[in-house]
N, C-alpha and C positions, 0 to 999 in steps of 0.2 A: 269184628263188627265196627261199623262206623260210629264214632262218638256222636251223641246228640248235638245238633246244631252245626255239624261239620259236613261239608259237601263231600260225597264220595269221589267226585271228580278230582279233588285236590290230592287224593291218595294215589292217583295214577302216577307213573313215572313222568318226569319232567318232559322227556322227549315226546311222549304220547300227548301230554297236555298241549305242547307247542304245535303238534300236528293237528290237533282238534281246532286250535285257535286259527289256523290258516284257512279254515272253512267258514269263518265268521266274518261279518262286515266290520269295518273299523269302529262303528258305533257299538256293536255288540261286544267287541273286544274291550272297548272303554268301559262298558257297564260291568264286564267281568272283573276288570281291575278295581272297580269301586266297591266290589262286594266284600273284600276283606284284605288285610295286609298280606296274607300268604298268596292270594290271587294276584295282587299287585306286583309281587316279587317275580312273577313269571313274565312280566312285561318290560323287562330290562331293555333300555334303549340300545345297549351294546349287542343284543342278540340279532346280528345282521341277517342270519338265515331266516328267522321268523319274520322280521319286518320287510325283507325283500319279497317274500311270498305274499304277505299282506298287501304290499304296494302293488304287486303285479296282478292281484285280484281286482284292482280298481283301475289301474293305468297300464299303458303299454310300456314295454321295456325301453328306456331311453337309449340304451346302447345300440339298438337297431337304427334309430335316427342318427346317432352320432357316426355310425359307420358310413352313412350316405353323404357326409359332409365333404367338401373339397379339402385338400391338404391344409390350406391356410385357415379355414374355418375350424378344422379339427385341432390344429395347433393352438388356436385361440381358446378352444374349449378344454384343453388338456388339464388345467388346474381344476376345473369344475369336475371333470371325470374322476380325477384322483381323489378329490375331497367329497365325492358323492356319499350322502348319508340317507339310506333308505327310510329310516324313521323320520328324520328331519324334513325330508322332501314330502313325505306323506302328510306330516303334520302341517306343513306350510300350505299345501294345496287344499286340505280339508278346512283349514282356518280361513282361507280365502272364500271358500263356499259358505262358511258360517257367517262371515261378515256380510256377504251379499244377501243371504236369504233369511237369516234369523230376525224375527220381529223385535227381539230385545236389543239389537244393535242400534245405537243412536246414530243420527245423522252426523254428529261431530266425529264419532269414531270412524264412520265410513269415509268421511272426508280426510281424516288424518291418515287412514290406512289405504287410501285410494291407489297410490303408486305401488305399494306392496302387493295389493290385490292384482293390479294390472300385470306386474312382472310374473306373478304366479300363473295367471291365465295364459300369458304368452308362452311361458315355459311348457305348460300342458299342451298347447297347440303345436309348438315346435318339436316336441318329442313324441308325437303321435305316429301312426303308421305312415309310410311314405308312398303308398300305392293307391290312395283314394283320390277321387276327383271332386265329388260333391257330397254334401250331407243335408238332405231334406227328403220329404216324403215322395218327391217326384224323380229323384236322382238316385238310383240304387248304388251302393258302395260296399266295399269290403268292411267288415265289422271293425270298428276302432273305438276302444274304450275311452280314449281321451276326448274324442269328438262327442261321444255319447254323454260324458260327464259335463262338457261345456253346453251341449244342447239342452240337457236337463235343467241346467242353471238358468239359461236365458229364455226358457219357455215361461218362466215365472215373471209376471209384470214388474215386480219390485227390482228385478235385476237390471232394469233399464237405467237405473241410477249409475251403473258402472259401464254402460255401453255408450261410448263417447260420440254420439251422433251430433249433427249440427242443429238439432232442436233442443240441445242441452246447453245451459249456461255454463261456459267453460270455467268460470271462477268458482262457482259453488257446486257444480255437478248436479244442479237441480233444474227442472223444466223452466223454460223461459216464462217470465211474467208477460202479461198482455201489454205490448208497447204500441198498440194501435194509435195512441194519442200522440206519438212522436217517433222519430227514427232512433235506431240504436246509436248511442253516442260513442265517439271515439274513446273517451275516457273509460267507458264501461268495457269495451272490447279489449283495451290495452291491459286490463287487469287479469286477463285469462292466462293461466299457465297450465298447459296440458303436457304431461310426460309423453315422450314419443312412443313409449310402449302402448299407451292408450290409443294413440292414433293407429298403430299397427293392428291392434285388436279390432278397431272399427273397419279397417281396410279388409281384413280377412273375413270378418263377419258379413260385410257387404252393407248396402244401404238398409236402413231400418224401415219399418212400416210407417213410422212417424215422418221420416224424411221423404218417403214416397208420397204420402197423402197430405201432409200439412203444408200450407202455403204461407208460412210466416215469413214476412220480409226479413226479420232479424236473423233467422236461421240461414236463409240464402245468402244474406250479406256476409255472414261469418266465413263461409267457404269462398265466396267470390273475392273478398278482401285479400285472401292469400294468393290467389292465382292471377289477379289483375293488377297487382301492385308492382309498378315498375322498379321500385327500389329493391325488390327481392331477387331480381334476375339480372346478373351482371357477368362479366368475364370470370369473376371469382368462383362462380358455380356453373360455368359453361352455359349460362342462361337456362338452366334446368333445375329439377327438384333435388339439388345436391347441396351438401355443405362444402366449404373450401377444401376439406380433406378428402373429398370424393365420396364420402358416405351419403346415405339416403337422407333427405330431408323429409321425414315421415309426416310432418304437419302439412306440407304442400301436397304430398302424394295423397294424403287423406282427403284434402279438399277437392283435388282433381277427381278422385274415385267417387266421391259423393255426387259431384256435379255431372260427371260423365255417365255414371250408371243411370241416372235419371234421363239424360239425353238419349243414350243408346237404347234404353228400354222402349222409347217411343218409336224407334225405327227397326229394331231387330228382336224377334222373339227368342233367339238363341243366345242372347247375351244374358247370362245369369250369374249374379254374384250371390250364390246360395249361402245361407247361414253357416258361418265358420268354414268357408272354403279356403282353408290353408292349402294352396295348390302344392301338391307333392312333387318333388323332383322326379321326373321320369328319366329312364336311361337314355342318354343321348343317342341320336341316330347314328352318329359316327364320332366318337370322342376325339379323333385326330383331325377330321376335316369339317364336320358340321355338328358340333355339340349342341348348338342352339336350335337345330331342326329347321334351318332356313329353307332348305331344298326338300324337306320331307313332304311327300305328295299330299298328305292329308292335313298339313298345317297351312291352310289358306287364311291369310290375315284379312280381317275386316276392321273397319273403324271409322271414326269421325272426330270432329273437333267442335268446340263452342267458342263464341266470341260475343263481345259487346260492340255496339255501335261506337265507332271511334270517338265521336263527340262525347259520349258518356264515359268512355275509358279515360279520355283526356281530362274531362271535368273532375272525375273522381281523384285522379292522381295530382292534378294541379291544386285542387282544394285541400287535399290531404297534406301536400307539401307546405301549404300556408297554415296548417294547424286547424283547418275547418273540418268539422265532422260531417261526413256524408255517407249515407247508407246505399249500398248497391242492391238492396233487396227489392226495390221498386223498379229497377231498370229492366228492360227487356233483354234477355239473353237468347241468342239464336244458335243453331247448330248446323253444320254443313251436311250435305248428303252423305249417306253411308258409302264408303269407298272399299274397293277390293284391291288388295296388294298381291302382285305376282312377283316373287323374289327368287333369286338364285345367287349362289356364291360367285364372287367376282374378285379374284386376287389382283386383277389389273389395276384396281383403284386404291391399293393399300398405301400408295404415296400421295394420295389426294390430300392437299392441305386442309380442305374443308372438313376432313374426317379426323384431323388431329385434335387431341384434347390436352388441356393444360392440367387436368386433374389426374391423380394417381389411379391406377386400376390394378386389380389382382391378376397375376400372371399364371395362375394355376392352369388356366386354359387359354389358348391363343385368341387374340382378337380376330373376329371373322368379318370380312368385308363382303358386301352384297350389292346388287343392283336389280332393277326391274321396273315395274310400272304400277301406277295407281289409277284405277278407273272408277268413277262415280257410278253407283248403281242407279238404274232407272233412267239414265241418259242414253239415248240411241245415237249412233253415228257421231260420237265425239271422240276426240283424241285424248288418250289418258296422259297423265303427267308422268314424267320420268322420275325415278326414285333411286337413290343410292344411300348407303349407310354402313354402319358397323355395329357390332355387338361385342360386349366384353363383360367381365365380372367386376363389380365394384370392390373396393378394398374390404377385406373381411371374407370375401369368397362366397357369400350367400346369395345376394340379389344380383340381377342381371341388368346391365345398362344398355340401352339402345339409342342410336342416333340415326335419324332419317333426314335426308336433304331432298326436298321436293323441287323439281325443275320443270318449268314450262316456258313457252315463248323464248326458248334459247337461253334462259337465265335461271340461276339458282334463286328460288323465291323464299322458301320457308325452311327453317331448321327446327326439328322436333327432337327434344331430349326426354327420354322416358325410362321407366324402371319396371321390371317384372318383380313385384314384391316377393313372390313365392319362390323364386329361384329358376333354375334351368328348365326350359320348356314347360312353363306353367301358365296359369290364367292370364288375364289382361295385362297390357302395358299401359301405365298411366304416366302422363307427362305434360310438358309445357311446350307450346309452339311459339316461335317468334320469327321475325324477318332475318334472312341470312346476312343482310348488311348490318344488322344490329344498330341501326341509327337511333339516336337519342329520341326517346318518347315514341318509339314505334309500337305497332300492335303486338299483343301478346294474349295468350289464352290457354285453356286446357285441351288435351286430346286423349284418346284411348284407342288402342287396337286390341283385338282378341282373335282367336282362331275359330274357324268353323268346325274343327275336329270335335269340339265339345258336344255340338248338336248331333253329329254323326254317331259318336259313341253312345250317346243317350238313346238314339233311335234303335241302334242295334241291341242294346241291353233290354229295351222294352219290346223288341220284336216289331218295331214300327217302320223299319227301313225296307227298301226293295230287296228282293232276293239276289 
């Protein structure tokens, strides 16, 4: 018989107890361990089999995501794979959720642990299933535990503290105070220090409701100051959203994605940056000849650009160089007409000097060269601009770099440097345009291209397309 006060469950063989525990949630397992010393003894961190199964009850198996990495990215991930700790990773992710959602967590602790939480969220995102497209009520998707975990978190209003949008004070991670009485000062913005992983989370999440609806000049100024600052784009970064080592400058890409998502939403219904759209790497059309899907018949690229009046652009940069604070939030920003790109692979231009880069690239996949045309939508009987360019992997082998040269009136006019944040054949390209001659104090601004395939697939899944 069972002794008084002793649970009959603890009399079961250890193997059976562990099997039962795998059917419980992490919270229930924690409560079990708190019941008595003997129960706590069954939760040994070294029981890899137990904690692996508990982890996989909540999250996707990261090994599936790792198998989809390019050779360089996989090699960079080798140490992490070898040191993977099922218990430790489960604890880290659940602790991030606790810090985000628990009422007892102080603002000071949230601020102190901000970067740790961002790394945990990014890790959850990057180790999810690699065959989903979108995640929201309107876009059906294969079930993904990781995305469900993230979506559950960010449906709670208090989680906005950790969603680094441009209505958030970058220094304190708190909502902006009302600065209607004066512009955002340069000294205030210069104090902001945002980890790049936080910018990545913002990009993958897409613009927030507050970014879409709030017209705070300070918020717009924060993003614009990154993309219209002449000093940020030079030969050292190929005039694009890159660091000198060729890696992605996530702060610039974040600013571009925020500004362009709002601009494109006004022109195209099928441009959607759904919550936590970590675009999954799709199988290349042809790994040998067209891994980027340039000639894929369903990948029709659409896009546009934004710009400031040159007088405003010059005023901002000249005053900034003099140390005078000026906010771009009150300036009018315009966007070009939506354009459609028709592209095809073109190896004849591989020696084109305009397509050479001084930055390193990943050679896991060959650089692809292409040419074609760009036609503004809504304009009848107009000649489209010529377009040529190249696509390659950035160092690290995860993100994809694109260069476009726009030519009309017999001259190369504009150079566009962009990044696909999600990897091969994924969501939008975000980047920076500038003049091909790169004259000092020339025009500069953000652009974005995206594919029409996303809308077509969505219609098919919902039964809304033509037979």
